[in-house]
C-alpha positions, 0 to 999 in steps of 0.5 A: 500500500502506498503512502497516500492511500494508507494515509487517507484511511489511517487518519480517520479516528486515530490518535496522535501524541506529542502535538507540541514536540519540536520534531513533530513537523520535521521533514521526513520520508513517510513510511511506505506501510504500517503493518497490521496488528497481529492476533493478541494485539489491539486493533491496528486502527482506532476507527474500525476496531479491527485489524487493517487490511492485508494481502492474502499472503499477509492476512493476520488472525483477528479476534474480538476486542475485549470490553476494555479495548473497546472503551480505550478505542472509543476514548482514542476516537474522541481525542482524535476528533478533538485534535482533528477539529483543531480544538485545544479546549476539547483536547485538554478536556480529555486529560484529567485535571493533573494530566500531563503531556510529555513531548519527545524531548521530555518536556512536561506540559500541564494545565494552561501550559498544555492548552497554550502549546496546543493552541500554538500548534493548531495556529501554526499547522491548521488542519493538521491530521493524525493517525495511530496504530495501537499495539497493546492495551493493558491494565496496570493497577487502577489505570490502563496503558495503551501503546503504539505508533502514531503519525501527524501530517500537515494539511498537504502531507508535505511534512510528516512525523512518525513516533511511538507513544504511551497513553495512561488512561484513568477512568473518571466520572467523564469516562476514560481520561488521560493521566499521561501521554508521552511521545518517544521519537521513532529512530530514523534509519541511517542513510547509506552515506551517513553510515559510510562517513565513518570510513571517509578517511579511507578515500584516497590512495594508499600503499603497502610495501613488503619483501614479496611485492607491493600492494596499492589501495585506492578508494573513492565515493561512488557517483551516487554517494551510497558506496565506497569503491576500492581497487586493490592491486598486488604488484610484483616487479612492477607488474599487476599480478592480481586485482580486487574490486571492492564495494563498501555499503550500508547493510540496513538489515544487519545494521552494519557496513558490508563490503563485497570483493571481486577478484580478477581470477574469478573469486569473490567474497564479502565482509561484515564490518564491526566498529571497535574502540580502536578501529574495525573488525572484518569477518570475511568469507570468500570463494575461490575460482575453483570453489575453495572456501576461505574465511578470515578475521581482519582488524583495521586500526587507523593510526597517526600520520596517515597510516593504518594497521591491518591484522589477519587472524583465524585464516582458513583456506579450505581445511588448511589454517594459514598463518596470521599476518600484520602490515602497515598501510600508508597514504600516498603523498600527493603527486608533485606538480608538473614543471611550469604549473 
């Protein structure tokens, strides 16, 4: 389901918290979907009291709401109606006399302060709409707690914010009222470029010289800025005897950097990068052109003066254990300017 169709159906009769938080109207990429509630949870929308529609393959189990859940849904709908009407008075009336609204920055709003911040919000963002997915409803002593995800959007949906919330409901002579309503900013996933900034120091040309040959490394940003591209050349007697093409990117599923290597002899491999206090640990696996599998643990430790240390351990090629190694890689100095420039 795309954002527009989800948004139109989701905003009817739903709950938003943190109306006054500083990040509520931050420019954000809207979510593509909000998953429906699963069996054993409260409904996905407060308006319908049933799970949101899903495809045949995704259709979750549904169940009848309990009496308590129905009451919380009704209270939520009433709160949302007040918010969507843009009425600070009606929203405040949904709180107990000592009820509090805690925004995502931890600022507490009560009484006239709450009314004032709501009035300012409605003035700044007229006809803003709200939405929620309720994850759970549970009793805790004399109060009831509901939790879930909420969305708030401007009239033209050009600005959208998504947050987690927790509502504490107290049953009074007016029905269920809010003793506390709290926002929790929903963590935003890292963009690939942001994640890769931790390796931006690699950009440039590097060299490792040893008795058995010379290894040159060169890294640059891809045109789209979402990857670091590396070329690794192993030379001997001035001739390239092996070349590795490397691409480093952000694996959002694993929450780690990942690199892919492609060897000139037809082999390939990949590594997961884990940050440490000193540098990076790479857990690597490779397959040779003949199908031989290999693995190793590499440690990269940046040092001063444009250098980094590389250590290799736990190296296995097939069923043969290879010795550990350690070498220093240094950044190449800029090429001298041509005469006359």
